[in-house]
C-alpha positions in Angstrom: -79.0 -65.5 -83.7 -75.8 -65.9 -85.8 -72.6 -64.4 -84.4 -70.6 -64.8 -87.6 -70.9 -63.4 -91.2 -69.0 -64.7 -94.2 -68.9 -62.7 -97.5 -66.9 -63.8 -100.5 -65.9 -61.8 -103.6 -65.7 -64.3 -106.5 -63.9 -61.7 -108.6 -61.0 -61.2 -106.2 -61.1 -64.7 -104.6 -61.2 -63.2 -101.1 -63.6 -64.1 -98.4 -64.1 -62.0 -95.2 -65.0 -63.8 -92.0 -66.4 -61.4 -89.4 -66.9 -62.1 -85.7 -70.2 -60.3 -85.5 -71.2 -59.8 -81.8 -70.1 -56.2 -81.2 -72.5 -55.9 -78.3 -70.4 -58.6 -76.6 -67.1 -57.3 -77.8 -67.1 -60.2 -80.3 -66.7 -62.8 -77.5 -67.2 -66.3 -78.7 -70.1 -68.4 -77.4 -70.6 -72.0 -78.3 -72.9 -71.1 -81.2 -70.2 -68.8 -82.7 -67.6 -71.5 -82.1 -69.6 -74.0 -84.1 -70.2 -71.4 -86.8 -66.4 -70.8 -87.1 -65.7 -74.5 -87.5 -68.4 -74.8 -90.1 -67.1 -71.7 -92.0 -63.5 -72.9 -92.1 -64.7 -76.3 -93.4 -67.0 -74.7 -96.0 -64.1 -72.4 -97.2 -61.9 -75.5 -97.6 -64.2 -76.7 -100.4 -65.0 -73.4 -102.1 -62.4 -73.2 -104.9 -63.5 -69.6 -105.7 -62.0 -68.5 -102.4 -58.2 -68.3 -102.5 -57.5 -66.1 -99.5 -59.4 -65.2 -96.3 -59.5 -62.2 -94.0 -60.6 -62.6 -90.4 -61.9 -59.5 -88.5 -64.3 -58.4 -85.8 -67.3 -56.1 -86.1 -67.3 -52.7 -84.5 -64.5 -50.5 -83.2 -64.1 -51.7 -79.6 -62.7 -55.2 -80.1 -61.5 -57.8 -82.5 -62.4 -60.5 -80.0 -62.3 -60.9 -76.2 -62.2 -64.6 -76.1 -64.7 -67.0 -74.7 -68.0 -65.3 -73.6 -68.0 -65.4 -69.8 -71.7 -66.3 -69.8 -71.1 -69.4 -71.8 -71.6 -72.7 -69.9 -69.3 -75.4 -71.3 -70.7 -78.9 -70.7 -68.0 -81.2 -69.4 -68.0 -85.0 -69.1 -67.7 -86.3 -65.5 -64.4 -88.1 -66.4 -61.2 -86.0 -65.8 -59.7 -87.7 -68.9 -62.2 -86.1 -71.3 -62.2 -82.5 -70.4 -63.0 -80.3 -73.4 -61.5 -76.9 -74.3 -64.3 -75.0 -76.1 -62.0 -73.0 -78.4 -59.3 -75.5 -79.2 -60.7 -76.4 -82.6 -62.0 -72.9 -83.5 -59.1 -71.8 -85.7 -58.6 -72.3 -89.5 -55.5 -74.6 -89.2 -57.3 -76.8 -86.7 -59.9 -77.4 -89.5 -57.3 -78.1 -92.2 -57.9 -74.9 -94.1 -54.6 -74.3 -95.9 -55.6 -71.1 -97.6 -53.9 -68.0 -96.3 -55.7 -66.2 -93.5 -54.9 -62.6 -92.7 -56.3 -61.1 -89.4 -57.4 -57.5 -89.4 -57.4 -56.4 -85.8 -59.2 -53.3 -84.4 -59.6 -52.7 -80.7 -59.1 -55.3 -78.0 -57.7 -58.8 -78.8 -57.3 -60.8 -75.7 -57.4 -64.3 -74.1 -59.3 -66.7 -76.3 -58.8 -64.5 -79.3 -55.3 -65.9 -79.5 -56.7 -69.3 -80.6 -57.7 -67.4 -83.8 -54.8 -65.1 -84.1 -52.3 -67.9 -83.4 -53.6 -69.7 -86.5 -53.7 -66.7 -88.8 -50.8 -66.3 -91.2 -50.1 -62.7 -90.4 -51.8 -59.8 -88.7 -52.7 -56.3 -89.8 -53.6 -53.8 -87.1 -55.5 -50.6 -86.6 -53.8 -48.1 -84.3 -56.4 -48.9 -81.7 -55.4 -52.6 -81.5 -54.5 -53.7 -78.0 -53.4 -57.2 -77.0 -53.5 -58.7 -73.5 -54.1 -62.0 -71.7 -56.1 -61.7 -68.5 -56.0 -65.4 -67.4 -53.6 -65.1 -64.5 -55.5 -62.1 -63.1 -58.5 -64.4 -62.5 -56.6 -67.4 -61.3 -56.5 -69.3 -64.6 -53.6 -70.9 -66.4 -52.8 -69.4 -69.8 -51.8 -72.6 -71.6 -53.0 -73.0 -75.2 -53.1 -69.2 -75.7 -49.6 -68.6 -74.5 -48.2 -71.6 -76.4 -49.6 -70.1 -79.6 -48.3 -66.7 -78.9 -44.9 -67.9 -77.9 -44.5 -69.1 -81.5 -45.6 -65.7 -82.9 -43.5 -63.3 -80.8 -40.3 -63.3 -78.7 -40.5 -65.5 -75.6 -40.0 -62.7 -73.2 -42.8 -60.7 -74.8 -45.2 -63.7 -74.7 -44.2 -64.4 -71.1 -44.7 -60.7 -70.1 -48.1 -60.6 -71.7 -49.3 -63.8 -70.1 -47.9 -63.0 -66.6 -48.9 -59.4 -66.4 -52.6 -60.3 -67.0 -55.1 -57.5 -67.3 -52.7 -54.9 -65.8 -50.9 -54.3 -69.1 -51.8 -54.1 -72.8 -49.6 -54.4 -75.8 -50.2 -51.5 -78.2 -50.4 -51.8 -81.9 -47.0 -50.0 -82.2 -45.3 -52.3 -79.8 -46.9 -55.4 -81.4 -45.4 -54.2 -84.7 -41.9 -53.7 -83.2 -41.8 -57.3 -81.9 -43.2 -58.8 -85.0 -46.6 -59.9 -83.7 -48.2 -57.5 -86.2 -46.8 -57.1 -89.7 -48.4 -53.7 -90.5 -50.1 -50.9 -88.6 -52.5 -48.9 -90.8 -54.1 -45.5 -90.5 -57.2 -45.2 -88.2 -60.0 -47.5 -89.4 -57.8 -49.0 -92.2 -57.0 -52.5 -91.0 -59.8 -54.3 -92.8 -59.2 -52.6 -96.1 -55.5 -53.2 -95.9 -55.9 -56.8 -95.1 -58.3 -57.3 -98.0 -55.8 -55.6 -100.3 -53.0 -57.9 -99.2 -55.3 -60.9 -99.5 -56.3 -59.9 -103.0 -52.7 -59.8 -104.1 -52.1 -63.3 -102.7 -55.3 -64.6 -104.2 -54.0 -63.7 -107.6 -51.0 -66.1 -107.3 -51.1 -69.7 -108.4 -53.3 -71.5 -105.8 -51.2 -74.7 -105.3 -48.0 -72.7 -104.7 -49.8 -70.4 -102.1 -51.4 -73.3 -100.2 -48.2 -75.3 -100.3 -46.4 -72.4 -98.7 -49.0 -72.0 -96.0 -48.8 -75.7 -95.2 -45.0 -75.6 -95.2 -44.9 -72.6 -92.8 -47.4 -74.3 -90.4 -45.3 -77.5 -90.5 -42.4 -75.6 -89.0 -44.6 -74.9 -86.0 -47.0 -77.8 -85.5 -44.5 -80.3 -84.0 -43.6 -77.9 -81.2 -47.3 -77.1 -80.7 -48.4 -80.7 -80.6 -45.9 -81.5 -77.8 -46.8 -78.3 -75.9 -50.6 -78.9 -76.3 -50.2 -82.4 -74.9 -49.2 -80.9 -71.5 -51.8 -78.1 -71.5 -54.8 -80.0 -70.0 -52.7 -81.2 -67.0 -51.3 -77.7 -66.4 -54.8 -76.2 -66.5 -56.2 -78.9 -64.2 -53.4 -78.3 -61.7 -53.3 -74.5 -61.8 -56.8 -73.2 -62.3 -58.7 -71.9 -59.3 -62.2 -73.2 -58.7 -64.8 -71.4 -60.8 -66.4 -69.6 -57.9 -63.0 -68.1 -56.9 -62.3 -67.1 -60.5 -65.7 -65.3 -60.5 -64.8 -63.4 -57.3 -61.5 -62.2 -58.8 -63.3 -61.1 -62.0 -65.9 -59.1 -60.0 -63.1 -57.5 -58.0 -60.9 -56.6 -61.0 -59.4 -53.2 -61.5 -60.3 -51.3 -64.6 -57.1 -49.4 -65.0 -54.2 -50.7 -67.0 -50.9 -49.8 -68.5 -50.4 -49.6 -72.3 -46.9 -50.1 -73.7 
């Protein structure tokens, strides 16, 4: 069963990509990961699409990262370990059309692979951002590296280190620049589509060149940081069984700021 829907309005030039597994809080399994990669690549070649909105189905979550029930096959060699979400974002698939994320509900952990490659974020008041990795004995590497280029270092560090004990509200995310707009209740998707429609009306080459220029300002730092990530993860992650124990013992309460 597909976990992704893509709709395009040829009149406005805007496509909406929806993570469509609300029963799993839009967590990404390997099927959805492959569908995301295919969607970004297809949108590259669709000249009727000039801007993209990325959102999640339902009211509870934009995306909660990698589905915990997903089994990721890994080669025996320690030199060829695969990160399942590393190539799931639009920039990783050479899509240089503007991507606006519309965030409702939770956005955490692996969701940052997608949000880190969006051009800007629009949030519903219910949006809440957090990174649970450290809580469960996992290194937040790629996710934190992407977020450190979207928000002040101290805020990125606090979110990564506080784990599941604290969530960043839509209002606070707006104050620190992670989110560019907080809409009224239920208004994130409509607002993102409206902003995308404006951008889609501008000359295509100028818009795509600007997207590419903005990403160029970040990608050198990311490439150098990403080169260290596999080693940091290999050194710092607890064994899978211990991670599972910590997950089962997790506390449900958290602070929102």
